[in-house]
MARKOLVEX-854072 format. One record per atom (N, C-alpha, C): x, y, z; residue in one letter. Coordinates in steps of 0.02 Angstrom, whole numbers, plus 32768, in hexadecimal, padded with zeros to 4 digits. Example, Ala and Ser with C-alpha at 12.3 -4.5 7.8 and 13.67 -1.06 7.14 Angstrom:
<pts>
82947EE48186a;82677F1F8186a;82947F5B8186a;82827F908162s;82AC7FCB8165s;82858002818As;
</pts>
This chain:
<pts>
D2EF95EB9419m;D33A95D8940Cm;D33D95BF93D4m;D37A95DC93ACs;D38D95D49374s;D3B195809368s;D394954D9346e;D3AC950F9342e;D3ED950B9312e;D43194F4931Fk;D46294FB92F7k;D45894B492CBk;D46094C69283i;D45C94999260i;D4B194799231i;D4C494A99232s;D51794929214s;D54594B19231s;D584949A922Ea;D5C994BB924Ba;D5F6949B921Ea;D62B94B89212a;D66F94A191E4a;D6A994979220a;D6D4946E921Dl;D70894679248l;D734949D9242l;D75394BD9215e;D77994F291F6e;D75A9541921Ce;D71895409229e;D703957E923De;D6F4957E928Ee;D708954492AEi;D6FA954892F2i;D74595609314i;D74A957F933Dt;D785958F9368t;D78A955E93A8t;D7C59532939Dp;D7D4950E93D9p;D7D595209425p;D7B494F9944El;D7BF9507949Dl;D7F294DC94B6l;D81794F194E8i;D83394C0950Ci;D7FF94999538i;D7FE945B9547t;D7D1942B9573t;D7BA944695B5t;D790942E95CFa;D7809449960Da;D7B2941A9645a;D7E194009623h;D81593C9964Fh;D84B93F59639h;D85E9426961Cg;D89794499624g;D8C5943695E7g;D8C293F595BDq;D8F093E69589q;D8BA93BD9560q;D8D293C59511g;D8B493AD94DEg;D88C93F094C6g;D86D93E8948Ce;D83F941A9478e;D80493FE9450e;D7CF942B9454k;D78C9406943Fk;D76A944E9407k;D74E942793E1f;D722945693B8f;D6EF944593B8f;D6B3947093CFv;D678946493ECv;D641947A93ADv;D62F944B9395f;D60694539358f;D5C1945D937Af;D5A9944893ACl;D559946893C5l;D5669453941Fl;D553949C9445h;D54594989471h;D50B9483949Bh;D4FE948794D2k;D4C0947294F2k;D4A394B194F2k;D45694AE94D5g;D43294DB94D1g;D42B94FC9489g;D44B94CF9461e;D44194E09419e;D42994AF93E7e;D40A94889416s;D3D1944E93F5s;D39C94549435s;D3659421941Ck;D3339422943Fk;D32A93D89463k;D36A93C19479t;D38193839483t;D3A3938A94D6t;D3B7935494ECd;D3E0934D952Dd;D42E9343951Dd;D444935F94E8l;D497936494C5l;D4A9939C94FEl;D4EB93839511t;D50393B79532t;D53493CF950Bt;D56293A694DBq;D59293C794B3q;D59B938B947Fq;D5AD93A7943Ff;D5C793789405f;D60E939893EDf;D62E936A93DFa;D684938C93E1a;D6B7935C93BFa;D6E593839397y;D72693599385y;D750936B93B9y;D77C933B93CDg;D7B0934B93FFg;D7F3933593E6g;D82693469405k;D864933A93E4k;D89793429430k;D8BB93039438f;D8F8930D9478f;D92D92F19448f;D95F931A945Aq;D9A89321943Fq;D9BE92DA9470q;D9F292B99447p;DA0D9281946Bp;DA3A929294A6p;DA22927694EDg;DA2B927E9532g;D9EA929E9555g;D9C892C89535e;D99492DE9553e;D95192C0957Be;D94792D695AAa;D8FD929E95C8a;D8E192DA95F0a;D8A592BD9600c;D86B92E29629c;D87492B39675c;D87992D896A8e;D87B92C696F0e;D832929596EAe;D83B92569721m;D7F892429735m;D7CA926A974Dm;D7949256972Fh;D75A928D9741h;D712925F972Bh;D6D9926F973Dr;D6939264972Br;D66492989735r;D63392889707h;D5F592AC9700h;D5B192989721h;D5A392BB9746e;D55D92A5976De;D52092959745e;D52992C69705t;D4D892C296FCt;D4D792BB96A9t;D51E929C968Cm;D52392A0964Cm;D54792559634m;D53A92359602e;D55C920D95D6e;D57F922495A1e;D5B691FA95A1e;D5E292289565e;D5E191DE9537e;D5F391ED94F1f;D60091BC94BFf;D63A91DA94A0f;D66C91BB9481f;D6A091BD945Df;D69E918B941Bf;D6BE91AB93F4y;D6D2918593B3y;D7249190939By;D74591709399f;D7979180938Df;D7A2917A9336f;D7BB91AF932Cl;D7CD91B892EBl;D82091B092CFl;D83F91CA92FCh;D89C91B992E9h;D8C591B2932Ah;D8F591A09331g;D927918C9367g;D918915A9394g;D934915093D6e;D92A913193FCe;D92B9137943De;D8F991189466g;D906913594B5g;D8E7910994DAg;D8E0911C9518e;D8BF90F1954De;D897910D9566e;D85191019582y;D81691139599y;D81190DA95DEy;D80A9116961Ei;D7FB90D09653i;D7A990F59663i;D78D90C3965Ci;D73C90CE966Bi;D728909996B1i;D72090B496E0g;D71090989723g;D75D9067972Fg;D75B902E973Ah;D79490049740h;D7AE8FD996FEh;D78E8FFA96BEa;D79D8FCD9689a;D7CC8FF19668a;D8078FE09648k;D83E9002961Ek;D82D8FEE95D6k;D81D901395AEi;D80990039564i;D84B902C9531i;D85890049509q;D88C902E94DFq;D863904A94A1q;D881908B9491v;D84890A29459v;D87190AB9413v;D85D90B193DFr;D87190BA93A2r;D83B90C2936Er;D84590CA9335p;D80C90E39302p;D7DD90AA92F9p;D7A490CB930Ag;D764908F9300g;D74A90769341g;D75E908D936Ci;D755906C93B3i;D70C90AA93D4i;D6D7908D93E0f;D6A590AA9401f;D6A890A4944Bf;D69990DF9474l;D69790D494C4l;D65790F394E6l;D63A90CE9510r;D60F9106952Br;D61690FF956Fr;D60B9134958Ei;D626914595DEi;D5EC91639610i;D5CD9125962Fp;D58D91449653p;D598916E967Dp;D55B91899683a;D56291D396CEa;D57591AA9705a;D59A91D6972Ak;D5B991D09768k;D5FA919C9767k;D60E918A971Et;D644915A9728t;D67F917A9722t;D6BA91709753p;D6FF91859740p;D71B917796FFp;D73591A396DFh;D757919F96A9h;D7A191C2968Fh;D7CD91B3966Bl;D80991D1966Al;D81B91C79615l;D83391F595F7l;D85591E595B0l;D895920395ADl;D8BF91D1958Ak;D8FC91E9957Ck;D91791E29536k;D93E92049515a;D96491FB94C9a;D99391E094E7a;D99A918594CCt;D9D8916F94DBt;D9F6916B9496t;D9E59160945Dg;DA1D916B9411g;DA3F9199940Dg;DA5A919F93CBm;DA7F91D293B3m;DA6892049390m;DA2991F7937Aa;DA0B922F935Da;D9D0923B937Aa;D9A092729369d;D96E92989390d;D935926E9393d;D90E926793D3l;D8DF923993C6l;D89C925F93B8l;D87992509395e;D83E92709377e;D7FF925D9371e;D7C4927A9394f;D78C925093A3f;D75192899390f;D710926D938Ev;D6DD928D93A1v;D6B1927793D3v;D692929E93F0y;D66E9288943Fy;D63092AF943Ay;D606929B9466f;D5C292BD9481f;D5B992C094CAf;D59192D394E5g;D57D92CE952Ag;D52692D79524g;D50992A6955Bi;D4BC92B99555i;D4B792B5959Ai;D48692E695ADa;D46892FB95ECa;D44D92B19601a;D450929F963Et;D419926B9663t;D3F0927C9690t;D3BF9262969Fl;D386927D96BDl;D3A6926C9704l;
</pts>
């Protein structure tokens, strides 16, 4: 395995998220390091975009918001997100993210496989 040690945002082709809305720029995929990291990426939702309620059985997710406004529902909690907010989503916890502001909602996130 060759471990990736650098990447530039402008060199990454954006992908539509697995939820069908928003886009992500994946810096590191599972298997590109010798860790339990599943993905490290920069994401962006346009105003009004959202992902459906879902959960990950064997992965925790971590988000840090850079720009815009949104709402994250994690379990029964509703959290308003804005630049500077950090969130951890435990494995098996239902969650949903939506962009609620007038500008793009931008964030970095990563997933870690659980045992």
